[in-house]
C-alpha positions in Angstrom: -31.7 77.6 253.5 -34.0 75.2 255.3 -33.7 74.1 258.9 -32.9 70.6 257.6 -30.0 71.9 255.5 -28.7 73.9 258.5 -28.8 70.7 260.6 -26.9 68.8 257.9 -24.3 71.5 257.7 -23.7 71.4 261.4 -23.7 67.6 261.6 -20.3 66.3 262.8 -19.8 69.3 265.1 -21.8 67.9 268.0 -18.7 66.9 269.9 -17.3 70.4 269.5 -20.2 71.9 271.2 -19.0 73.9 274.2 -21.6 72.2 276.4 -20.4 68.7 275.5 -18.2 66.4 277.6 -18.9 68.5 280.7 -20.6 67.5 283.9 -22.0 71.0 284.1 -21.6 74.4 282.4 -21.9 77.6 284.5 -22.8 81.1 283.3 -22.4 84.2 285.5 -25.2 85.8 287.4 -27.0 89.1 287.2 -25.3 92.3 285.9 -28.2 94.8 286.1 -29.2 94.2 289.8 -25.7 93.6 290.9 -24.4 96.8 289.2 -27.3 98.7 290.8 -26.4 97.3 294.3 -22.6 97.6 294.0 -22.5 101.1 292.6 -25.8 102.5 294.0 -27.0 103.5 290.5 -30.4 103.7 289.1 -29.3 104.3 285.5 -29.4 101.4 283.0 -26.3 99.3 283.4 -25.8 99.1 279.6 -24.9 102.8 279.5 -21.9 102.0 281.8 -20.3 100.2 278.8 -19.5 103.7 277.6 -19.2 105.8 280.8 -18.0 103.3 283.4 -16.0 100.6 281.5 -13.9 99.8 284.6 -17.0 99.1 286.7 -18.4 96.6 284.2 -14.9 95.0 283.7 -14.7 94.5 287.5 -18.1 92.8 287.6 -17.1 90.4 284.8 -13.8 89.7 286.6 -15.7 88.9 289.9 -17.8 86.4 288.1 -14.8 84.8 286.4 -13.1 84.5 289.8 -16.2 82.8 291.1 -15.6 79.9 288.7 -17.8 80.4 285.7 -17.4 78.8 282.2 -19.0 81.7 280.4 -19.9 85.4 280.9 -22.7 87.4 279.3 -22.0 90.7 277.7 -23.6 93.7 279.4 -26.0 94.2 276.6 -29.4 92.7 277.7 -31.3 95.9 277.0 -29.0 97.3 274.4 -31.6 98.4 271.9 -32.9 101.8 271.0 -36.4 101.2 272.4 -35.3 100.1 275.9 -32.6 102.7 276.3 -34.3 105.5 274.4 -31.4 106.2 272.1 -30.6 106.1 268.4 -29.1 103.1 266.6 -25.6 104.6 266.4 -25.5 104.9 270.2 -26.8 101.3 270.5 -23.9 100.2 268.2 -21.4 101.9 270.4 -22.9 100.3 273.6 -22.9 96.8 272.1 -19.3 97.1 270.7 -18.0 98.4 273.9 -19.8 95.8 275.9 -18.4 93.0 273.8 -14.9 94.4 274.0 -15.0 94.7 277.8 -16.2 91.1 278.1 -13.5 89.8 275.8 -10.8 91.7 277.8 -12.1 90.3 281.0 -11.8 86.8 279.7 -8.3 87.3 278.3 -6.0 84.5 279.5 -9.0 82.6 281.1 -10.8 79.5 280.0 -14.0 81.4 279.9 -16.1 82.1 276.8 -18.2 85.2 276.0 -21.9 85.1 275.0 -23.6 87.9 273.3 -26.5 88.7 275.5 -29.8 89.8 273.8 -33.0 90.5 275.7 -36.5 91.2 274.4 -37.2 94.4 272.5 -40.3 96.2 273.8 -43.3 96.2 271.5 -43.6 99.4 269.6 -46.0 100.3 266.8 -44.5 100.6 263.3 -41.4 98.5 263.8 -40.4 95.2 262.3 -39.1 93.3 265.4 -37.1 90.7 263.4 -35.2 93.5 261.6 -34.4 95.1 264.9 -33.0 91.9 266.3 -31.0 91.3 263.2 -29.4 94.7 263.5 -28.2 93.8 266.9 -27.0 90.4 265.8 -25.1 91.9 262.9 -23.2 94.3 265.3 -22.2 91.3 267.4 -21.1 89.3 264.4 -19.0 92.3 263.3 -17.4 92.1 266.7 -16.5 88.5 266.2 -19.2 86.9 268.4 -19.8 83.2 268.0 -22.0 82.5 271.0 -25.5 84.0 271.5 -27.9 84.0 274.4 -31.4 85.2 273.9 -32.9 85.4 277.4 -36.2 86.4 279.1 -38.4 85.8 276.1 -42.2 85.1 276.3 -42.7 83.4 273.0 -40.8 81.7 270.1 -42.1 83.9 267.3 -39.0 86.0 266.7 -36.5 83.6 268.1 -36.8 80.9 265.4 -36.4 83.4 262.6 -33.4 85.2 264.2 -31.8 81.9 265.1 -32.1 80.8 261.5 -30.5 84.0 260.4 -27.5 83.4 262.7 -27.1 79.9 261.4 -27.0 81.1 257.8 -24.4 83.8 258.7 -22.4 81.6 261.0 -23.3 77.9 261.0 -20.9 77.0 263.8 -22.4 79.6 266.1 -23.7 78.5 269.5 -27.3 79.7 270.1 -29.1 79.4 273.4 -32.7 80.6 274.1 -34.3 81.1 277.5 -37.9 81.9 278.4 -39.3 83.8 281.4 -42.2 82.1 283.0 -44.2 82.5 286.2 -44.2 79.8 288.9 -47.2 78.2 287.2 -45.2 77.7 284.0 -46.8 80.3 281.8 -45.1 83.2 280.2 -46.7 86.7 280.2 -48.2 85.9 276.8 -49.9 82.8 278.2 -47.6 80.2 276.7 -46.7 77.1 278.6 -43.0 76.5 279.3 -43.0 72.9 278.0 -44.5 74.1 274.7 -42.0 76.9 274.4 -39.0 74.8 275.1 -40.2 71.9 272.9 -41.0 74.2 269.9 -37.6 75.9 270.1 -35.7 72.7 270.5 -37.6 71.0 267.7 -36.5 73.7 265.3 -33.0 72.3 265.3 -31.6 75.9 265.4 -30.5 76.1 269.0 -27.9 74.3 271.2 -29.8 74.7 274.4 -33.2 75.9 275.7 -34.4 76.8 279.1 -35.8 79.2 281.7 -34.6 82.4 283.4 -35.9 85.3 285.4 -39.3 85.9 287.2 -39.2 82.7 289.2 -36.8 81.5 291.9 -34.9 78.2 291.9 -37.4 76.2 293.8 -40.2 77.0 291.3 -37.9 76.2 288.4 -37.0 72.9 290.0 -40.7 72.0 290.3 -41.3 72.9 286.6 -38.3 71.0 285.3 -39.2 68.0 287.4 -42.5 67.8 285.5 -41.0 68.2 282.1 -39.4 65.6 279.8 -35.8 66.9 279.3 -34.2 63.6 278.2 -31.8 64.1 275.4 -32.0 67.9 275.6 -29.5 70.5 276.7 -31.4 72.6 279.3 -30.3 75.9 280.7 -31.7 77.2 284.0 -30.9 80.7 285.3 -33.3 81.5 288.2 -33.7 84.7 290.1 -32.1 84.5 293.5 -35.6 84.6 295.0 -38.1 87.4 295.4 -37.1 91.0 296.1 -38.1 93.2 299.0 -37.9 97.0 299.4 -35.4 98.8 301.5 -35.4 102.6 301.7 -37.2 102.8 298.4 -34.8 100.4 296.6 -35.5 96.9 295.3 -33.2 94.5 297.1 -32.6 90.8 297.1 -31.6 88.8 300.2 -28.3 87.0 300.4 -29.3 83.3 300.0 -26.3 82.0 298.1 -26.0 78.7 299.9 -29.7 77.9 299.4 -29.4 79.0 295.8 -26.5 76.7 295.2 -28.3 73.7 296.7 -31.3 74.2 294.4 -29.0 74.3 291.4 -27.6 71.0 292.6 -31.1 69.6 292.8 -31.7 70.7 289.2 -28.4 69.1 288.2 -29.6 65.8 289.6 -32.7 66.1 287.4 -30.5 66.2 284.3 -30.0 69.9 283.8 -26.5 70.7 282.6 -26.3 74.4 282.1 -26.8 77.0 284.9 -26.5 80.6 285.6 -28.2 83.4 287.6 -30.7 86.1 286.9 -32.1 89.0 288.9 -30.7 89.2 292.5 -27.8 86.8 292.0 -24.2 88.0 292.7 -20.7 86.5 292.3 -21.3 85.1 295.8 -24.2 83.0 294.5 -22.2 81.8 291.5 -19.2 81.0 293.6 -21.3 78.9 296.0 -22.9 77.1 293.0 -19.5 76.4 291.4 -18.2 74.8 294.5 -21.2 72.7 295.2 -21.7 71.6 291.5 -18.0 70.6 291.1 -18.1 68.5 294.3 -21.2 66.5 293.3 -21.1 64.7 290.0 -24.4 64.1 288.3 -26.2 60.9 289.1 -26.1 58.7 286.0 -29.8 57.7 286.2 -31.2 61.2 286.8 -32.5 61.8 283.3 -34.3 58.5 283.1 -36.5 59.6 285.9 -37.8 62.8 284.4 -41.2 62.7 282.8 -44.1 65.0 282.0 -47.5 64.5 283.6 -50.3 63.9 281.1 -54.0 64.4 281.4 -56.9 62.2 280.5 -59.5 64.4 278.8 -62.0 61.7 278.2 -65.1 63.3 279.9 -67.7 64.5 277.4 -68.8 68.1 277.7 -72.4 69.0 278.1 -72.5 71.2 275.0 -70.9 68.4 272.9 -73.7 66.1 274.2 -76.4 68.5 273.3 -75.1 69.1 269.8 -75.1 65.4 269.1 -78.8 65.0 270.0 -80.5 68.3 269.0 -79.9 71.9 268.1 -79.2 73.5 271.5 -80.6 76.9 272.3 -78.2 79.2 274.1 -79.6 82.4 275.7 -77.5 85.4 276.8 -78.4 87.2 280.0 -76.7 90.5 281.0 -75.5 90.9 284.6 -76.6 94.0 286.6 -74.9 97.4 286.7 -75.5 97.3 290.5 -76.1 94.7 293.2 -79.7 94.0 292.2 -79.1 90.6 290.6 -82.3 88.8 291.5 -83.9 89.4 288.0 -81.1 87.2 286.5 -82.3 84.2 288.6 -85.9 84.9 287.8 -85.3 85.3 284.1 -83.0 82.2 284.0 -85.7 80.0 285.6 -88.3 81.3 283.0 -85.9 80.6 280.2 -85.1 77.2 281.5 -88.8 76.4 281.7 -89.3 77.6 278.1 -86.6 75.2 276.9 -83.2 77.1 277.0 -80.3 74.6 277.2 -77.4 76.9 278.3 -77.3 80.4 279.7 -74.5 82.6 278.6 -73.4 85.6 280.8 -72.1 88.7 279.1 -68.8 90.3 280.3 -69.4 94.1 280.7 -70.7 94.5 277.1 -70.1 97.9 275.4 -67.3 98.4 277.9 -69.7 99.4 280.7 -68.9 97.8 284.1 -71.4 95.1 285.2 -71.2 92.4 287.8 -68.4 90.0 287.0 -69.5 87.4 284.4 -67.8 84.4 285.9 -69.0 85.0 289.4 -72.6 85.5 288.2 -72.3 82.4 286.0 -71.3 80.4 289.0 -74.2 81.7 291.0 -76.7 81.1 288.3 -75.5 77.6 287.7 -75.8 76.7 291.4 -79.1 78.3 292.0 -81.0 77.7 288.7 -79.3 74.3 288.1 -78.7 74.9 284.4 -75.4 74.8 282.5 -73.7 78.2 281.9 -71.2 79.8 279.6 -69.6 83.0 280.9 -68.1 85.4 278.4 -64.4 86.2 279.1 -63.1 89.3 277.4 -59.4 90.3 276.9 -60.1 93.9 277.5 -60.1 94.2 281.3 -57.7 91.7 282.8 -54.0 90.8 282.5 -52.7 87.3 282.4 -52.9 86.9 286.2 -56.4 88.1 286.4 -57.6 85.9 283.5 -56.0 82.8 285.0 -57.5 83.6 288.4 -60.9 83.8 286.8 -60.4 80.5 284.8 -59.3 78.7 287.9 -62.4 79.9 289.8 -64.6 78.9 286.8 -63.2 75.4 286.8 -63.5 75.0 290.5 -67.2 76.0 290.2 -67.7 73.2 287.7 -68.2 75.5 284.7 -67.0 73.8 281.6 -67.9 76.2 278.8 -66.6 79.7 278.2 -67.0 82.2 275.3 -63.7 84.1 274.7 -64.0 87.5 273.0 -61.7 90.4 272.6 -64.2 92.8 274.1 -65.9 96.0 272.9 -63.6 99.0 272.9 -63.7 101.6 275.6 -65.4 104.9 274.5 -62.9 107.6 273.4 -64.1 110.0 276.0 -63.2 107.6 278.8 -59.9 106.3 277.6 -58.0 109.0 279.5 -59.1 107.4 282.8 -60.0 103.9 281.9 -57.3 101.8 280.2 -57.9 98.5 278.3 -55.5 95.8 279.2 -55.5 93.5 276.1 -52.8 91.1 277.2 -54.4 88.7 274.7 -56.7 88.8 271.7 -59.4 86.2 271.7 -57.3 83.7 269.6 -54.3 84.0 272.1 -56.7 83.5 275.0 -58.2 80.4 273.4 -54.7 79.0 273.0 -53.9 79.8 276.7 -57.1 78.0 277.8 -56.2 75.1 275.5 -52.8 74.8 277.3 -54.5 75.0 280.7 -56.7 72.1 279.6 -53.7 70.0 278.9 -51.6 71.0 281.8 -53.8 72.1 284.7 -57.4 71.0 284.2 -56.5 67.4 283.9 -59.5 65.2 283.1 -62.0 68.1 283.0 -61.3 70.4 280.2 -63.1 73.7 279.5 -64.6 73.9 276.1 -63.9 77.2 274.3 -66.4 79.0 272.2 -65.5 82.0 270.0 -67.3 84.8 268.2 -67.9 85.0 264.5 -68.9 88.4 263.0 -71.2 87.6 260.1 -71.7 91.3 259.6 -68.1 92.0 258.8 -67.6 94.0 255.6 -64.5 91.9 254.8 -65.9 88.5 255.6 -62.9 86.7 254.0 -60.7 88.3 256.7 -63.2 87.2 259.4 -63.0 83.6 258.1 -59.3 83.7 258.2 -59.5 84.8 261.8 -61.9 82.0 262.5 -59.4 79.4 261.2 -56.8 80.8 263.5 -59.2 80.6 266.4 -60.0 77.0 265.6 -56.3 76.1 265.4 -55.8 77.7 268.8 -58.5 75.6 270.5 -61.9 77.1 269.8 -64.4 74.3 269.3 -67.5 76.2 268.3 -68.5 79.6 267.1 -71.4 82.0 268.2 -72.3 84.6 265.6 -73.3 88.2 266.0 -77.0 89.0 265.7 -78.2 88.4 262.1 -80.6 91.0 260.5 -79.5 91.2 256.8 -79.3 89.0 253.7 -75.5 89.6 253.6 -75.2 88.3 257.1 -77.2 85.2 256.2 -75.0 84.6 253.1 -71.9 85.0 255.3 -73.3 82.6 257.8 -74.0 79.9 255.2 -70.5 80.4 253.7 -69.0 79.9 257.2 -71.0 76.7 257.7 -69.6 75.3 254.5 -66.0 76.4 255.2 -65.5 75.9 258.9 -65.6 72.4 260.4 -66.9 73.3 263.8 -70.4 73.8 265.2 -71.8 77.2 264.5 -74.6 78.8 266.6 -76.6 81.4 264.7 -77.1 84.6 266.8 -80.4 86.5 267.0 -81.5 89.5 269.1 -85.1 90.4 268.3 -85.7 94.1 267.7 -88.3 95.3 270.2 -88.8 98.9 269.1 -87.8 101.7 266.8 -85.3 103.3 269.2 -84.0 99.8 270.0 -83.3 99.3 266.3 -81.5 102.6 266.0 -79.4 101.9 269.0 -78.4 98.4 267.8 -77.5 99.7 264.4 -75.5 102.7 265.5 -74.0 101.8 268.8 -73.5 98.0 269.1 -70.2 97.0 267.4 -70.3 94.4 264.8 -74.1 94.5 264.1 -75.9 96.1 261.1 -79.6 96.6 260.5 -80.8 97.8 257.1 -82.9 101.0 257.0 -85.9 99.3 255.6 -86.1 97.0 258.6 -85.6 99.9 261.0 -88.4 101.9 259.4 -90.9 99.0 259.9 -90.7 99.7 263.7 -91.5 103.5 263.4 -94.6 104.4 265.4 -95.3 100.9 266.5 -96.5 100.2 270.0 -94.5 98.0 272.4 -96.7 95.0 271.7 -96.6 95.5 268.0 -92.8 96.0 268.0 -92.3 92.8 269.9 -94.5 90.8 267.6 -92.8 92.3 264.5 -89.4 91.6 265.9 -90.2 88.0 266.5 -91.6 87.6 263.0 -88.5 89.1 261.4 -86.3 86.9 263.5 -88.3 83.7 262.7 -88.2 84.4 259.0 -84.4 84.5 259.0 -84.1 81.7 261.5 -86.2 79.3 259.5 -84.0 79.9 256.5 -80.7 79.1 258.3 -82.0 76.5 260.8 -81.2 73.4 258.7 -77.6 74.5 258.3 -76.5 75.5 261.8 -75.7 73.4 264.9 -77.8 75.5 267.3 -79.3 78.9 268.1 -77.8 81.7 270.2 -80.4 84.2 271.5 -79.5 87.6 273.1 -82.1 89.1 275.4 -83.1 92.7 274.3 -83.7 95.2 277.1 -84.5 92.4 279.7 -87.5 91.4 277.5 -87.3 87.8 278.7 -90.9 87.2 277.7 -89.9 87.8 274.0 -87.1 85.2 274.2 -89.3 82.7 276.0 -91.9 83.0 273.2 -89.2 82.8 270.6 -87.9 79.6 272.1 -91.4 78.0 271.8 -91.5 79.0 268.1 -88.1 77.6 267.5 -89.1 74.2 269.0 -92.0 74.1 266.6 -89.8 74.2 263.5 
């Protein structure tokens, strides 16, 4: 059944929505942190549904006495991956949790919401199937109201919400996302985009934010968003925790918390609750303050989202319009002796290079940080730069910090790549991070362009492996990258006819500028190393053998000849050339630039 049909089936029930005709709707607060504080327990609170039913019943009762309109079942982490148990045990925990909540609400004008949190990523599982198993247990219990909270993306939510609608069209479905104070989830998705996408699906009754951030940060985020005509739920943390005798504790700030919820109410938010650190005391203070202060009638008309003017033209865009730019890659040092980078850059600039790209610890070997070196080179050599940013070494916070620094330094082009894998022998002590792949990272930067880098966007380049055995799959990846904001592609080094054919196919298929990559071979050992140890690059044996027993000068000359033969063939078809400096042989690249300019 399509979303449109689901909407039509529900039309006419709008006035029956439990959030309608109310000045505000108040959920309870935290169960996990409150259970841990109240009963001095470090075990998952969901297990208490079986072993400590009375304790969970008492927590629900305290929240009901505080003045809530709804309570959540104690089932946030009730899945076999979070609790480390089998599915039959999960079923017992969920059924018991739902039963306790229903008993606590008996005789009260309080509704029960089935509470479902994110399932940890595990290899070999189908996430949607796991969520549906949980939903089916709740439906069997008679649940009609569902809250999906603390999610980082919409991927699973839309499908699961549609499943609930098909099974129970009159169900109430609420989704809530966890974002940092800057508005981005741990997967790099912006809160406005998450909320808008979920609301636009027509499958949910309310969308909003919970966890990670405190009420002041959520107020600031909602103030910047356009929430007119939408049912918004906000469930902040009480604040930020401290440590006391080895335990994570939250301060008692219930009055402050209530005041911030009132501020949110005056922005047009209608549905509230609490997340980590909140207690019945927080919710009671909120209930009293919200009930005494009716919403201002003109509040929603004042909300708006700030937009950015991205009119300024990027230097790479300008270059592509007037010529075929030459981009040259320079590797940062393994140590603190960086001066050669400035020397080589000045030589390359004089030879005619248009942009210098700075590699980010290629082959997973630590070098000086690419964005810092790019900023230094741009300042001292006065030439545009393009630092590479890999997904391998930094989490979301680290990547954003680098991007903010890049933007502050006036760098407006980056190359996003997944990053070469860490060698097997080192994986026990060096762990890759991979919070993103290159496509996700591009989408994150695209969002920063719209919401943070107002008026001065960063152009995003991506990599294209023309040496891929399954090039159709590589093209498919490229389409996804382009959809996510990548505006041009730089290829791996080209040495073979198949790589040339793939490049020409990409030029015909992909509607973005493509820069053909070349790294001249400068010796027999160099050829063997590139072919065997550089990921994504192939050199045929015939070409490798041409360098056997050649002197350094002979090898450099031969390498340039081979490069120019291929380059002349593809030159009319590409938007520019991307040169990678082999073994610091800047003289070879300078000579190659001169030859390219003679074409």
